[in-house]
Chimera marker file (.cmm) of the C-alpha trace (Angstrom):
<marker_set name="trace">
<marker id="1" x="-39.635" y="104.088" z="44.980" r="1" g="1" b="0" radius="0.5"/>
<marker id="2" x="-42.693" y="102.676" z="43.932" r="1" g="1" b="0" radius="0.5"/>
<marker id="3" x="-46.054" y="103.066" z="46.093" r="1" g="1" b="0" radius="0.5"/>
<marker id="4" x="-47.839" y="99.908" z="46.093" r="1" g="1" b="0" radius="0.5"/>
<marker id="5" x="-50.901" y="100.860" z="47.884" r="1" g="1" b="0" radius="0.5"/>
<marker id="6" x="-52.536" y="103.643" z="50.142" r="1" g="1" b="0" radius="0.5"/>
<marker id="7" x="-54.930" y="103.244" z="52.546" r="1" g="1" b="0" radius="0.5"/>
<marker id="8" x="-56.748" y="106.352" z="54.074" r="1" g="1" b="0" radius="0.5"/>
<marker id="9" x="-60.160" y="107.049" z="55.027" r="1" g="1" b="0" radius="0.5"/>
<marker id="10" x="-63.183" y="105.934" z="53.349" r="1" g="1" b="0" radius="0.5"/>
<marker id="11" x="-66.083" y="107.871" z="54.619" r="1" g="1" b="0" radius="0.5"/>
<marker id="12" x="-66.375" y="111.617" z="56.130" r="1" g="1" b="0" radius="0.5"/>
<marker id="13" x="-64.197" y="113.042" z="58.506" r="1" g="1" b="0" radius="0.5"/>
<marker id="14" x="-64.899" y="116.267" z="60.902" r="1" g="1" b="0" radius="0.5"/>
<marker id="15" x="-62.882" y="119.168" z="61.427" r="1" g="1" b="0" radius="0.5"/>
<marker id="16" x="-60.480" y="118.763" z="64.467" r="1" g="1" b="0" radius="0.5"/>
<marker id="17" x="-59.979" y="114.931" z="64.017" r="1" g="1" b="0" radius="0.5"/>
<marker id="18" x="-56.366" y="113.613" z="63.177" r="1" g="1" b="0" radius="0.5"/>
<marker id="19" x="-56.381" y="111.437" z="59.575" r="1" g="1" b="0" radius="0.5"/>
<marker id="20" x="-53.957" y="108.744" z="59.276" r="1" g="1" b="0" radius="0.5"/>
<marker id="21" x="-52.972" y="108.055" z="55.837" r="1" g="1" b="0" radius="0.5"/>
<marker id="22" x="-50.770" y="104.886" z="55.240" r="1" g="1" b="0" radius="0.5"/>
<marker id="23" x="-48.577" y="104.364" z="52.167" r="1" g="1" b="0" radius="0.5"/>
<marker id="24" x="-46.730" y="101.342" z="51.285" r="1" g="1" b="0" radius="0.5"/>
<marker id="25" x="-43.496" y="102.124" z="49.345" r="1" g="1" b="0" radius="0.5"/>
<marker id="26" x="-41.630" y="99.448" z="47.451" r="1" g="1" b="0" radius="0.5"/>
<marker id="27" x="-37.655" y="100.044" z="46.836" r="1" g="1" b="0" radius="0.5"/>
<marker id="28" x="-37.546" y="99.521" z="43.145" r="1" g="1" b="0" radius="0.5"/>
<marker id="29" x="-33.397" y="99.237" z="43.630" r="1" g="1" b="0" radius="0.5"/>
<marker id="30" x="-31.019" y="99.975" z="46.297" r="1" g="1" b="0" radius="0.5"/>
<marker id="31" x="-31.119" y="103.581" z="47.689" r="1" g="1" b="0" radius="0.5"/>
<marker id="32" x="-28.181" y="105.488" z="48.386" r="1" g="1" b="0" radius="0.5"/>
<marker id="33" x="-29.755" y="108.578" z="49.681" r="1" g="1" b="0" radius="0.5"/>
<marker id="34" x="-31.507" y="109.290" z="52.756" r="1" g="1" b="0" radius="0.5"/>
<marker id="35" x="-35.394" y="110.788" z="51.459" r="1" g="1" b="0" radius="0.5"/>
<marker id="36" x="-38.179" y="112.293" z="52.943" r="1" g="1" b="0" radius="0.5"/>
<marker id="37" x="-42.010" y="111.155" z="52.378" r="1" g="1" b="0" radius="0.5"/>
<marker id="38" x="-45.020" y="113.599" z="52.841" r="1" g="1" b="0" radius="0.5"/>
<marker id="39" x="-48.490" y="113.336" z="52.406" r="1" g="1" b="0" radius="0.5"/>
<marker id="40" x="-50.287" y="116.760" z="52.080" r="1" g="1" b="0" radius="0.5"/>
<marker id="41" x="-53.981" y="117.899" z="52.312" r="1" g="1" b="0" radius="0.5"/>
<marker id="42" x="-54.876" y="120.579" z="49.868" r="1" g="1" b="0" radius="0.5"/>
<marker id="43" x="-57.578" y="122.884" z="49.021" r="1" g="1" b="0" radius="0.5"/>
<marker id="44" x="-57.636" y="123.273" z="45.452" r="1" g="1" b="0" radius="0.5"/>
<marker id="45" x="-56.801" y="126.517" z="44.103" r="1" g="1" b="0" radius="0.5"/>
<marker id="46" x="-55.570" y="127.615" z="48.164" r="1" g="1" b="0" radius="0.5"/>
<marker id="47" x="-52.719" y="125.280" z="49.095" r="1" g="1" b="0" radius="0.5"/>
<marker id="48" x="-51.948" y="123.005" z="51.860" r="1" g="1" b="0" radius="0.5"/>
<marker id="49" x="-54.215" y="122.768" z="55.055" r="1" g="1" b="0" radius="0.5"/>
<marker id="50" x="-52.680" y="120.117" z="56.518" r="1" g="1" b="0" radius="0.5"/>
<marker id="51" x="-49.273" y="117.512" z="55.937" r="1" g="1" b="0" radius="0.5"/>
<marker id="52" x="-46.852" y="115.237" z="57.537" r="1" g="1" b="0" radius="0.5"/>
<marker id="53" x="-43.396" y="114.930" z="56.336" r="1" g="1" b="0" radius="0.5"/>
<marker id="54" x="-40.775" y="113.014" z="57.750" r="1" g="1" b="0" radius="0.5"/>
<marker id="55" x="-38.254" y="110.206" z="56.907" r="1" g="1" b="0" radius="0.5"/>
<marker id="56" x="-40.150" y="106.532" z="56.832" r="1" g="1" b="0" radius="0.5"/>
<marker id="57" x="-41.235" y="105.244" z="59.923" r="1" g="1" b="0" radius="0.5"/>
<marker id="58" x="-40.020" y="108.719" z="61.595" r="1" g="1" b="0" radius="0.5"/>
<marker id="59" x="-36.408" y="108.055" z="60.944" r="1" g="1" b="0" radius="0.5"/>
<marker id="60" x="-37.060" y="104.037" z="61.941" r="1" g="1" b="0" radius="0.5"/>
<marker id="61" x="-36.348" y="102.757" z="58.237" r="1" g="1" b="0" radius="0.5"/>
<marker id="62" x="-34.364" y="105.699" z="56.538" r="1" g="1" b="0" radius="0.5"/>
<marker id="63" x="-34.197" y="105.020" z="52.739" r="1" g="1" b="0" radius="0.5"/>
<marker id="64" x="-30.220" y="104.439" z="52.280" r="1" g="1" b="0" radius="0.5"/>
<marker id="65" x="-31.212" y="100.825" z="54.275" r="1" g="1" b="0" radius="0.5"/>
<marker id="66" x="-33.770" y="99.890" z="51.682" r="1" g="1" b="0" radius="0.5"/>
<marker id="67" x="-32.669" y="97.725" z="49.138" r="1" g="1" b="0" radius="0.5"/>
<marker id="68" x="-34.329" y="96.106" z="45.899" r="1" g="1" b="0" radius="0.5"/>
<marker id="69" x="-37.818" y="94.514" z="46.808" r="1" g="1" b="0" radius="0.5"/>
<marker id="70" x="-38.214" y="95.980" z="50.092" r="1" g="1" b="0" radius="0.5"/>
<marker id="71" x="-41.457" y="97.083" z="51.063" r="1" g="1" b="0" radius="0.5"/>
<marker id="72" x="-42.264" y="100.065" z="53.677" r="1" g="1" b="0" radius="0.5"/>
<marker id="73" x="-45.769" y="100.665" z="55.313" r="1" g="1" b="0" radius="0.5"/>
<marker id="74" x="-45.418" y="104.067" z="56.504" r="1" g="1" b="0" radius="0.5"/>
<marker id="75" x="-48.317" y="106.067" z="58.259" r="1" g="1" b="0" radius="0.5"/>
<marker id="76" x="-48.699" y="109.876" z="57.803" r="1" g="1" b="0" radius="0.5"/>
<marker id="77" x="-50.835" y="111.650" z="60.454" r="1" g="1" b="0" radius="0.5"/>
<marker id="78" x="-52.561" y="114.777" z="59.253" r="1" g="1" b="0" radius="0.5"/>
<marker id="79" x="-54.206" y="116.916" z="62.536" r="1" g="1" b="0" radius="0.5"/>
<marker id="80" x="-57.012" y="118.725" z="60.997" r="1" g="1" b="0" radius="0.5"/>
<marker id="81" x="-57.866" y="122.236" z="61.986" r="1" g="1" b="0" radius="0.5"/>
<marker id="82" x="-61.074" y="122.927" z="64.091" r="1" g="1" b="0" radius="0.5"/>
<marker id="83" x="-61.879" y="125.603" z="61.817" r="1" g="1" b="0" radius="0.5"/>
<marker id="84" x="-61.253" y="123.731" z="58.331" r="1" g="1" b="0" radius="0.5"/>
<marker id="85" x="-64.084" y="124.029" z="56.056" r="1" g="1" b="0" radius="0.5"/>
<marker id="86" x="-66.549" y="121.522" z="55.215" r="1" g="1" b="0" radius="0.5"/>
<marker id="87" x="-65.570" y="120.629" z="51.703" r="1" g="1" b="0" radius="0.5"/>
<marker id="88" x="-63.937" y="117.997" z="49.309" r="1" g="1" b="0" radius="0.5"/>
<marker id="89" x="-59.932" y="118.093" z="49.565" r="1" g="1" b="0" radius="0.5"/>
<marker id="90" x="-56.868" y="116.234" z="47.967" r="1" g="1" b="0" radius="0.5"/>
<marker id="91" x="-54.338" y="113.975" z="49.046" r="1" g="1" b="0" radius="0.5"/>
<marker id="92" x="-50.925" y="114.542" z="47.631" r="1" g="1" b="0" radius="0.5"/>
<marker id="93" x="-47.221" y="112.543" z="48.449" r="1" g="1" b="0" radius="0.5"/>
<marker id="94" x="-44.583" y="111.988" z="47.363" r="1" g="1" b="0" radius="0.5"/>
<marker id="95" x="-40.486" y="112.582" z="48.157" r="1" g="1" b="0" radius="0.5"/>
<marker id="96" x="-38.292" y="115.126" z="48.359" r="1" g="1" b="0" radius="0.5"/>
<marker id="97" x="-34.380" y="115.894" z="49.443" r="1" g="1" b="0" radius="0.5"/>
<marker id="98" x="-34.496" y="116.791" z="52.690" r="1" g="1" b="0" radius="0.5"/>
<marker id="99" x="-31.155" y="119.299" z="52.102" r="1" g="1" b="0" radius="0.5"/>
<marker id="100" x="-32.216" y="120.912" z="49.127" r="1" g="1" b="0" radius="0.5"/>
<marker id="101" x="-36.147" y="120.651" z="49.432" r="1" g="1" b="0" radius="0.5"/>
<marker id="102" x="-36.324" y="119.328" z="45.177" r="1" g="1" b="0" radius="0.5"/>
<marker id="103" x="-39.104" y="116.302" z="44.884" r="1" g="1" b="0" radius="0.5"/>
<marker id="104" x="-38.228" y="113.165" z="43.589" r="1" g="1" b="0" radius="0.5"/>
<marker id="105" x="-39.701" y="112.693" z="40.074" r="1" g="1" b="0" radius="0.5"/>
<marker id="106" x="-43.227" y="111.097" z="40.360" r="1" g="1" b="0" radius="0.5"/>
<marker id="107" x="-43.874" y="108.889" z="37.377" r="1" g="1" b="0" radius="0.5"/>
<marker id="108" x="-47.065" y="107.585" z="36.873" r="1" g="1" b="0" radius="0.5"/>
<marker id="109" x="-47.499" y="103.895" z="36.053" r="1" g="1" b="0" radius="0.5"/>
<marker id="110" x="-50.446" y="103.463" z="34.222" r="1" g="1" b="0" radius="0.5"/>
<marker id="111" x="-49.274" y="106.249" z="31.584" r="1" g="1" b="0" radius="0.5"/>
<marker id="112" x="-45.116" y="106.559" z="32.070" r="1" g="1" b="0" radius="0.5"/>
<marker id="113" x="-46.070" y="110.353" z="31.858" r="1" g="1" b="0" radius="0.5"/>
<marker id="114" x="-44.531" y="112.625" z="34.789" r="1" g="1" b="0" radius="0.5"/>
<marker id="115" x="-47.181" y="113.838" z="37.511" r="1" g="1" b="0" radius="0.5"/>
<marker id="116" x="-47.428" y="117.828" z="37.601" r="1" g="1" b="0" radius="0.5"/>
<marker id="117" x="-45.027" y="119.212" z="40.213" r="1" g="1" b="0" radius="0.5"/>
<marker id="118" x="-43.792" y="115.581" z="41.306" r="1" g="1" b="0" radius="0.5"/>
<marker id="119" x="-47.127" y="114.705" z="43.507" r="1" g="1" b="0" radius="0.5"/>
<marker id="120" x="-48.627" y="111.354" z="43.171" r="1" g="1" b="0" radius="0.5"/>
<marker id="121" x="-52.951" y="112.007" z="43.905" r="1" g="1" b="0" radius="0.5"/>
<marker id="122" x="-53.820" y="109.425" z="46.279" r="1" g="1" b="0" radius="0.5"/>
<marker id="123" x="-57.425" y="111.038" z="46.089" r="1" g="1" b="0" radius="0.5"/>
<marker id="124" x="-60.333" y="112.978" z="47.900" r="1" g="1" b="0" radius="0.5"/>
<marker id="125" x="-61.076" y="113.817" z="51.643" r="1" g="1" b="0" radius="0.5"/>
<marker id="126" x="-64.476" y="114.948" z="51.946" r="1" g="1" b="0" radius="0.5"/>
<marker id="127" x="-64.575" y="117.172" z="55.265" r="1" g="1" b="0" radius="0.5"/>
<marker id="128" x="-68.076" y="117.431" z="56.921" r="1" g="1" b="0" radius="0.5"/>
<marker id="129" x="-68.878" y="118.830" z="59.928" r="1" g="1" b="0" radius="0.5"/>
<marker id="130" x="-72.044" y="116.220" z="60.174" r="1" g="1" b="0" radius="0.5"/>
<marker id="131" x="-68.976" y="113.680" z="60.083" r="1" g="1" b="0" radius="0.5"/>
<link id1="1" id2="2" r="1" g="1" b="0" radius="0.2"/>
<link id1="2" id2="3" r="1" g="1" b="0" radius="0.2"/>
<link id1="3" id2="4" r="1" g="1" b="0" radius="0.2"/>
<link id1="4" id2="5" r="1" g="1" b="0" radius="0.2"/>
<link id1="5" id2="6" r="1" g="1" b="0" radius="0.2"/>
<link id1="6" id2="7" r="1" g="1" b="0" radius="0.2"/>
<link id1="7" id2="8" r="1" g="1" b="0" radius="0.2"/>
<link id1="8" id2="9" r="1" g="1" b="0" radius="0.2"/>
<link id1="9" id2="10" r="1" g="1" b="0" radius="0.2"/>
<link id1="10" id2="11" r="1" g="1" b="0" radius="0.2"/>
<link id1="11" id2="12" r="1" g="1" b="0" radius="0.2"/>
<link id1="12" id2="13" r="1" g="1" b="0" radius="0.2"/>
<link id1="13" id2="14" r="1" g="1" b="0" radius="0.2"/>
<link id1="14" id2="15" r="1" g="1" b="0" radius="0.2"/>
<link id1="15" id2="16" r="1" g="1" b="0" radius="0.2"/>
<link id1="16" id2="17" r="1" g="1" b="0" radius="0.2"/>
<link id1="17" id2="18" r="1" g="1" b="0" radius="0.2"/>
<link id1="18" id2="19" r="1" g="1" b="0" radius="0.2"/>
<link id1="19" id2="20" r="1" g="1" b="0" radius="0.2"/>
<link id1="20" id2="21" r="1" g="1" b="0" radius="0.2"/>
<link id1="21" id2="22" r="1" g="1" b="0" radius="0.2"/>
<link id1="22" id2="23" r="1" g="1" b="0" radius="0.2"/>
<link id1="23" id2="24" r="1" g="1" b="0" radius="0.2"/>
<link id1="24" id2="25" r="1" g="1" b="0" radius="0.2"/>
<link id1="25" id2="26" r="1" g="1" b="0" radius="0.2"/>
<link id1="26" id2="27" r="1" g="1" b="0" radius="0.2"/>
<link id1="27" id2="28" r="1" g="1" b="0" radius="0.2"/>
<link id1="28" id2="29" r="1" g="1" b="0" radius="0.2"/>
<link id1="29" id2="30" r="1" g="1" b="0" radius="0.2"/>
<link id1="30" id2="31" r="1" g="1" b="0" radius="0.2"/>
<link id1="31" id2="32" r="1" g="1" b="0" radius="0.2"/>
<link id1="32" id2="33" r="1" g="1" b="0" radius="0.2"/>
<link id1="33" id2="34" r="1" g="1" b="0" radius="0.2"/>
<link id1="34" id2="35" r="1" g="1" b="0" radius="0.2"/>
<link id1="35" id2="36" r="1" g="1" b="0" radius="0.2"/>
<link id1="36" id2="37" r="1" g="1" b="0" radius="0.2"/>
<link id1="37" id2="38" r="1" g="1" b="0" radius="0.2"/>
<link id1="38" id2="39" r="1" g="1" b="0" radius="0.2"/>
<link id1="39" id2="40" r="1" g="1" b="0" radius="0.2"/>
<link id1="40" id2="41" r="1" g="1" b="0" radius="0.2"/>
<link id1="41" id2="42" r="1" g="1" b="0" radius="0.2"/>
<link id1="42" id2="43" r="1" g="1" b="0" radius="0.2"/>
<link id1="43" id2="44" r="1" g="1" b="0" radius="0.2"/>
<link id1="44" id2="45" r="1" g="1" b="0" radius="0.2"/>
<link id1="45" id2="46" r="1" g="1" b="0" radius="0.2"/>
<link id1="46" id2="47" r="1" g="1" b="0" radius="0.2"/>
<link id1="47" id2="48" r="1" g="1" b="0" radius="0.2"/>
<link id1="48" id2="49" r="1" g="1" b="0" radius="0.2"/>
<link id1="49" id2="50" r="1" g="1" b="0" radius="0.2"/>
<link id1="50" id2="51" r="1" g="1" b="0" radius="0.2"/>
<link id1="51" id2="52" r="1" g="1" b="0" radius="0.2"/>
<link id1="52" id2="53" r="1" g="1" b="0" radius="0.2"/>
<link id1="53" id2="54" r="1" g="1" b="0" radius="0.2"/>
<link id1="54" id2="55" r="1" g="1" b="0" radius="0.2"/>
<link id1="55" id2="56" r="1" g="1" b="0" radius="0.2"/>
<link id1="56" id2="57" r="1" g="1" b="0" radius="0.2"/>
<link id1="57" id2="58" r="1" g="1" b="0" radius="0.2"/>
<link id1="58" id2="59" r="1" g="1" b="0" radius="0.2"/>
<link id1="59" id2="60" r="1" g="1" b="0" radius="0.2"/>
<link id1="60" id2="61" r="1" g="1" b="0" radius="0.2"/>
<link id1="61" id2="62" r="1" g="1" b="0" radius="0.2"/>
<link id1="62" id2="63" r="1" g="1" b="0" radius="0.2"/>
<link id1="63" id2="64" r="1" g="1" b="0" radius="0.2"/>
<link id1="64" id2="65" r="1" g="1" b="0" radius="0.2"/>
<link id1="65" id2="66" r="1" g="1" b="0" radius="0.2"/>
<link id1="66" id2="67" r="1" g="1" b="0" radius="0.2"/>
<link id1="67" id2="68" r="1" g="1" b="0" radius="0.2"/>
<link id1="68" id2="69" r="1" g="1" b="0" radius="0.2"/>
<link id1="69" id2="70" r="1" g="1" b="0" radius="0.2"/>
<link id1="70" id2="71" r="1" g="1" b="0" radius="0.2"/>
<link id1="71" id2="72" r="1" g="1" b="0" radius="0.2"/>
<link id1="72" id2="73" r="1" g="1" b="0" radius="0.2"/>
<link id1="73" id2="74" r="1" g="1" b="0" radius="0.2"/>
<link id1="74" id2="75" r="1" g="1" b="0" radius="0.2"/>
<link id1="75" id2="76" r="1" g="1" b="0" radius="0.2"/>
<link id1="76" id2="77" r="1" g="1" b="0" radius="0.2"/>
<link id1="77" id2="78" r="1" g="1" b="0" radius="0.2"/>
<link id1="78" id2="79" r="1" g="1" b="0" radius="0.2"/>
<link id1="79" id2="80" r="1" g="1" b="0" radius="0.2"/>
<link id1="80" id2="81" r="1" g="1" b="0" radius="0.2"/>
<link id1="81" id2="82" r="1" g="1" b="0" radius="0.2"/>
<link id1="82" id2="83" r="1" g="1" b="0" radius="0.2"/>
<link id1="83" id2="84" r="1" g="1" b="0" radius="0.2"/>
<link id1="84" id2="85" r="1" g="1" b="0" radius="0.2"/>
<link id1="85" id2="86" r="1" g="1" b="0" radius="0.2"/>
<link id1="86" id2="87" r="1" g="1" b="0" radius="0.2"/>
<link id1="87" id2="88" r="1" g="1" b="0" radius="0.2"/>
<link id1="88" id2="89" r="1" g="1" b="0" radius="0.2"/>
<link id1="89" id2="90" r="1" g="1" b="0" radius="0.2"/>
<link id1="90" id2="91" r="1" g="1" b="0" radius="0.2"/>
<link id1="91" id2="92" r="1" g="1" b="0" radius="0.2"/>
<link id1="92" id2="93" r="1" g="1" b="0" radius="0.2"/>
<link id1="93" id2="94" r="1" g="1" b="0" radius="0.2"/>
<link id1="94" id2="95" r="1" g="1" b="0" radius="0.2"/>
<link id1="95" id2="96" r="1" g="1" b="0" radius="0.2"/>
<link id1="96" id2="97" r="1" g="1" b="0" radius="0.2"/>
<link id1="97" id2="98" r="1" g="1" b="0" radius="0.2"/>
<link id1="98" id2="99" r="1" g="1" b="0" radius="0.2"/>
<link id1="99" id2="100" r="1" g="1" b="0" radius="0.2"/>
<link id1="100" id2="101" r="1" g="1" b="0" radius="0.2"/>
<link id1="101" id2="102" r="1" g="1" b="0" radius="0.2"/>
<link id1="102" id2="103" r="1" g="1" b="0" radius="0.2"/>
<link id1="103" id2="104" r="1" g="1" b="0" radius="0.2"/>
<link id1="104" id2="105" r="1" g="1" b="0" radius="0.2"/>
<link id1="105" id2="106" r="1" g="1" b="0" radius="0.2"/>
<link id1="106" id2="107" r="1" g="1" b="0" radius="0.2"/>
<link id1="107" id2="108" r="1" g="1" b="0" radius="0.2"/>
<link id1="108" id2="109" r="1" g="1" b="0" radius="0.2"/>
<link id1="109" id2="110" r="1" g="1" b="0" radius="0.2"/>
<link id1="110" id2="111" r="1" g="1" b="0" radius="0.2"/>
<link id1="111" id2="112" r="1" g="1" b="0" radius="0.2"/>
<link id1="112" id2="113" r="1" g="1" b="0" radius="0.2"/>
<link id1="113" id2="114" r="1" g="1" b="0" radius="0.2"/>
<link id1="114" id2="115" r="1" g="1" b="0" radius="0.2"/>
<link id1="115" id2="116" r="1" g="1" b="0" radius="0.2"/>
<link id1="116" id2="117" r="1" g="1" b="0" radius="0.2"/>
<link id1="117" id2="118" r="1" g="1" b="0" radius="0.2"/>
<link id1="118" id2="119" r="1" g="1" b="0" radius="0.2"/>
<link id1="119" id2="120" r="1" g="1" b="0" radius="0.2"/>
<link id1="120" id2="121" r="1" g="1" b="0" radius="0.2"/>
<link id1="121" id2="122" r="1" g="1" b="0" radius="0.2"/>
<link id1="122" id2="123" r="1" g="1" b="0" radius="0.2"/>
<link id1="123" id2="124" r="1" g="1" b="0" radius="0.2"/>
<link id1="124" id2="125" r="1" g="1" b="0" radius="0.2"/>
<link id1="125" id2="126" r="1" g="1" b="0" radius="0.2"/>
<link id1="126" id2="127" r="1" g="1" b="0" radius="0.2"/>
<link id1="127" id2="128" r="1" g="1" b="0" radius="0.2"/>
<link id1="128" id2="129" r="1" g="1" b="0" radius="0.2"/>
<link id1="129" id2="130" r="1" g="1" b="0" radius="0.2"/>
<link id1="130" id2="131" r="1" g="1" b="0" radius="0.2"/>
</marker_set>
């Protein structure tokens, strides 16, 4: 599975908002298992502050039905707590096996190296009380 594109808010967001991050995944080959995709918003050094984990298209496009060349657009909704502090947070994504929680290997397309913790970095998200 290859990440083709990621769409996320460009400007600052506010605490209490729900943020949508849409990922486009491409199957590089036939997939025989069902995987769970995820997007996590992380406070560096402090862990996850928001997340959305689900089978693609909320179960409507299970990965075991994907075939080589198929592209699936999958939105992830991250509700931000009202008390979330202003600051810069990181967005990370990937897939895992739902029965074990084991993440699929995440390989950086430009370097060929494996991403740390098998998490794909999507960029930063700025949270501002001013919007």
